[in-house]
GUZA-305099 format. One line per field, with one value per residue (C-alpha): residue number from 1; residue in one letter; x, y, z. Coordinates in steps of 0.5 Angstrom, whole numbers. Layout:
BEGIN
nr	(NUM; ...) $
rest	(a; ...) $
c1	(X; ...) $
c2	(Y; ...) $
c3	(Z; ...) $
//
This chain:
BEGIN
nr	(1; 2; 3; 4; 5; 6; 7; 8; 9; 10; 11; 12; 13; 14; 15; 16; 17; 18; 19; 20; 21; 22; 23; 24; 25; 26; 27; 28; 29; 30; 31; 32; 33; 34; 35; 36; 37; 38; 39; 40; 41; 42; 43; 44; 45; 46; 47; 48; 49; 50; 51; 52; 53; 54; 55; 56; 57; 58; 59; 60; 61; 62; 63; 64; 65; 66; 67; 68; 69; 70; 71; 72; 73; 74; 75; 76; 77; 78; 79; 80; 81; 82; 83; 84; 85; 86; 87; 88; 89; 90; 91; 92; 93; 94; 95; 96; 97; 98; 99; 100; 101; 102; 103; 104; 105; 106; 107; 108; 109; 110; 111; 112; 113; 114; 115; 116; 117; 118; 119; 120; 121; 122) $
rest	(m; a; s; e; e; t; k; i; t; s; g; s; l; i; a; a; e; k; v; e; g; t; d; v; f; n; m; q; g; e; k; l; g; t; v; d; d; i; m; i; d; k; v; s; g; k; a; i; y; a; l; m; s; f; g; g; f; l; g; i; g; e; k; y; h; p; l; p; w; s; t; l; t; y; d; e; s; k; g; g; y; v; v; n; l; d; k; r; m; l; e; n; a; p; t; y; g; m; n; e; d; f; r; w; t; s; d; y; g; r; q; v; d; k; y; y; g; a; p; s; y; w) $
c1	(-49; -55; -59; -61; -67; -66; -61; -67; -71; -76; -79; -76; -73; -65; -61; -57; -51; -52; -52; -45; -41; -47; -45; -48; -49; -51; -57; -52; -50; -42; -42; -40; -38; -40; -45; -41; -45; -52; -54; -60; -66; -65; -72; -75; -71; -71; -65; -63; -56; -53; -45; -42; -35; -31; -26; -17; -15; -13; -17; -12; -16; -22; -27; -34; -42; -47; -52; -60; -63; -69; -64; -63; -67; -66; -63; -65; -62; -57; -56; -55; -58; -58; -57; -59; -51; -46; -39; -37; -43; -40; -33; -37; -41; -41; -35; -31; -24; -23; -19; -22; -24; -32; -38; -44; -47; -55; -53; -48; -55; -59; -52; -52; -60; -59; -53; -58; -64; -67; -73; -68; -69; -66) $
c2	(73; 76; 75; 79; 80; 82; 88; 92; 96; 102; 107; 109; 103; 101; 96; 98; 97; 102; 107; 106; 111; 116; 123; 128; 136; 141; 146; 150; 144; 144; 136; 135; 127; 121; 115; 110; 105; 104; 103; 99; 98; 90; 90; 94; 94; 101; 106; 110; 112; 114; 113; 119; 121; 128; 131; 129; 128; 122; 118; 121; 124; 122; 121; 118; 124; 119; 122; 122; 118; 123; 129; 126; 127; 124; 130; 126; 131; 130; 123; 125; 126; 133; 135; 142; 143; 146; 144; 148; 145; 138; 140; 141; 134; 128; 123; 117; 116; 110; 106; 107; 101; 105; 102; 105; 105; 109; 116; 116; 115; 120; 125; 126; 126; 132; 134; 135; 136; 130; 126; 121; 113; 112) $
c3	(235; 233; 227; 222; 225; 231; 228; 225; 228; 226; 229; 236; 238; 236; 238; 244; 241; 235; 241; 243; 238; 238; 238; 243; 243; 246; 244; 240; 235; 239; 239; 247; 247; 244; 248; 251; 253; 257; 264; 264; 269; 270; 273; 268; 262; 261; 260; 266; 264; 257; 259; 255; 253; 255; 255; 254; 248; 244; 249; 255; 261; 258; 263; 264; 265; 266; 263; 266; 260; 260; 259; 252; 246; 239; 233; 227; 222; 227; 228; 235; 242; 245; 251; 254; 257; 257; 257; 262; 266; 264; 267; 274; 273; 277; 273; 273; 269; 263; 267; 274; 278; 279; 283; 281; 288; 288; 292; 286; 282; 286; 285; 279; 277; 282; 279; 272; 275; 273; 277; 280; 279; 287) $
//
């Protein structure tokens, strides 16, 4: 269990556990989903992807959408992240099911980066 000192962040720092559950909006202010997890580079410690849940109803049919971290902008007024995407683009984006036995590969990462036009981590 983390001490209170490590939970408190200020400025642009945030504890990873506080990012989980944060809403993600498009530029029009529509809620697209929520951040379920963060993929962090083991060596640099930098956040590379946010795994956003999107779609489904009451958790049924919901999918994970890995979003390159570089596509997210934190909007303090919304208390969430904003991405320049619409729901239609997300419907065709690389995804995997929440209950799917999924293994991340560098090829899949390149596919995600290319789809969103983000600089490739791989």
